[in-house]
N, C-alpha and C positions, 0 to 999 in steps of 0.2 A: 438662634440666640435670642434670648429676650433680655431687653434691658430693664433693671429696677431703679426707680428713682431713688435717690439718696435718702429722701424722707422716709421711704418705705423699707429701706434695707435691712433695718434692725428687726422687722418682722421674719426675715429669712436666716437668722443666725440659729446655730444649733440650740443654744440656751434657750431662746424663744420657742423653738420648736418644742422642746422638752416641756417648758412650761405651758404652752398651749395643749398638748397632749395630756398633761396632767389635769389642766382645768376641764378639758373634755371628760376625762375619767371621772372627776368629781361631779360633774353634772349629771352624768349617767347613773352615778350611785346616789344621788341626792335630788330626787326629782321635786319639781316645785309642790308647794303645799300651801293651804290656806293658812293664814297668820291670825291667831286670836290676838287682836290689839290691846284687849283689857289685860291679858297676862302679860304680854310684853311690856305695857305700861307698869304693871307691878314691879316686873323683874328690874326694869330700869329705875324705878323708884327706890328699890331695895339696894341696888348697885350703888345709887347716888348717896345713900344714906352711910354706907360704909360698912 
């Protein structure tokens, strides 16, 4: 038997296991990509203008 510290117990709940599995699936389907910072800045400016 292994004891889990109270501070870490939330990581071992069924809900968190599902969330972590979903995060793993998302990461597998969305690999890192280079960001076009100029395009991002334009998009953010457009959103800020409303």
